[in-house]
C-alpha positions, 0 to 999 in steps of 0.5 A: 528505563528508570522513572526519572529517564521516561520524565526527561524523554517526555520533556525532550519529546515536548521541546522539540515539538516546540522547537517544530512549531517555533514556539517562543517559551521555553519548553517545560513539564509540572510536576503532575499527574498529568506530566510526571506520574511516575515522580509523584508515584514513587513512595520511598525515601531511596526511589525518590532521591535516585529520581532527584539524582538523575534530574540533577545530573540532567540540571549540573551538564545545562540541559534543564533548569529545575524549579524546587518547592522553596516553602517546605523545609527540604526544599527538594520536591520538584515543581517544574522541569524547564528545557534550557538546551535542547540539544544538551538534553539530547545529548545527556540522554543519549538520543538524537533528535528528530531533525538528526534522524531525519538528516540521516533518513534524507542521506540513506534515500537521497540516490531513489528521490529522483526515480520515487519523488513520493519519497520526498513527500515522506521526508516532509511528513518526517520533518514536520513530526508526523508518522507515514504508515506508522512510522517514523525516520527510523523505518529509512532503511525498510524504505531503502530495502522497498526501493531497491526491490521495486527498481529490480522488479521495473528492470524486470518487467518482462517476467514474473517471479516467485516471492520468496525465491526473488526475495532470497536473491535481493536480499541475499546474506540476511536474515530470513531473506526469503521474507523480506518482501513480504516485511516490505508490504506496506513500503512497495505499496506506497512507492508503486501506488505514489501515495502516502495515503492507503485508501483503506487495507492493503491487499498484499496479494495485489502489491505483490502482483502489481510488481510481477511476484507470485506466491506460486507460477500462475500461467495465463488461464484462457477460455472461449473459441479460438486459437492461440499463437505461441512462441516458434509458431506454434497454435494451440486449439482452445478445445477444451474449457480453458488453458494455461499457457506462460505468459511470455510465450503467448503471442496473439490469438485467432478468434471468432468470439464476440467479445473480450472478457477479463475475470478478476477471480478464478471461481468466476472464471471458470463459472463463465468458461461453463455459462451460456454463450462462452463460446462468443467470449474469449475469457482471460483470468487476471489472477487479482491484479494483473502483474506487467508480465501479464499486461503485456501478453494482454496487450498481445491479445488486443492487438490480435483482436478485430479493431472493433470488437468489445473489451470488458472487464468483471471484477469486485465491486470494492476498492481492489476490483476498481483498482485493478479495473485502472490499471486494465483500462490504462493497458486498453487504452495504450492499444486503442482500446476502451474497457467496459465494465460488466457488472460492476455498477450497483445500477447493474446489480440487483440487491443480493441481501446478506452478500452486499455491504455499504463501504466505509466513507473513505473507501467508497471515495477510493472506489470512485476515485479508481473507477473514474481513472478507469473511465467509468465515470457512471459506474463512480456516479452510480457508486455515489448514488447507491454505495456498494461492495459486492465480491464477484463470486456472490453473482452467477455468471453472466456473459456480454453480447457484442451488441449489448450496451455498456452495463 
């Protein structure tokens, strides 16, 4: 790109911002170090002649006005470039203006707007020259691909799929089709969250799991005492430390357990399965963010339990942990159950030295919001009183008992 073109594109962008603000004075650039350093850096006559010639072409196209130094003998030194016709300048440079680019994006995304209202917020942000997740309207094709993928996964919510195999199926014929879903992760998150904001770092595994996508097949891991009721009348005793069964095969459970405890992380699940009192609890491993298929299996377990049996969840004390809890609480509530927090409040966790951290303010706000969405208002208050981020694996496994108050 030539020096003159860089300066003219800078003028074009300034003109676009002025149009968005509704400014009356035309946008202009003084040929100073701050605005046109390329011009001041020219050292040879040939370089200067080339720059002047390219500016003169834009002037001749009726796009800009040029102020030159009339006090110099040659009258050639440029002092200021001013936009006369922004559209003519865009045509001269071969660049589509923002309103045209947003218009193209809106046309591409129109079919998805009824299903994903957040796309309207995306287009509004772009119309006002604001980035969304660091990108402008040029990424509308990625958003359209993400909408296609989310729609397909919602229609197939009864099953979990292997991430790259499903990607290859959805985008067959594309270059690197098997990796397309991974490339779209920020947009998948936006559409499933329904929000422009990210509330911190995107946990990609959680995003994929929320759509029933896994890197490899994952059974439902369950531990405790009782019998699993599977398809076609098959009954499978929980006679070992844990069992793994296909999510869609589980139809119910018979158990003498005093409570149900879901566990976010695999290591903590295995620790809990070996902890004292494990025979009094029914344990479920969520696999991180529970997928739609996992939540359906969870609902079948809830339906099979006695009405008064306590239901608990134990996860990381961080944004992802409380987001998982909110998803589980929604499923439990739909089955007439109240999900209780187990060891997820700072008030119930002893100080753990280097293992615990104070989350940034924005992350803490997101943690409290997800805790409240789970119905855990006391936990949110405890987090505000003692901001804390702590991984579940840093705590030894302990199990709740049916007669304990919610910690």
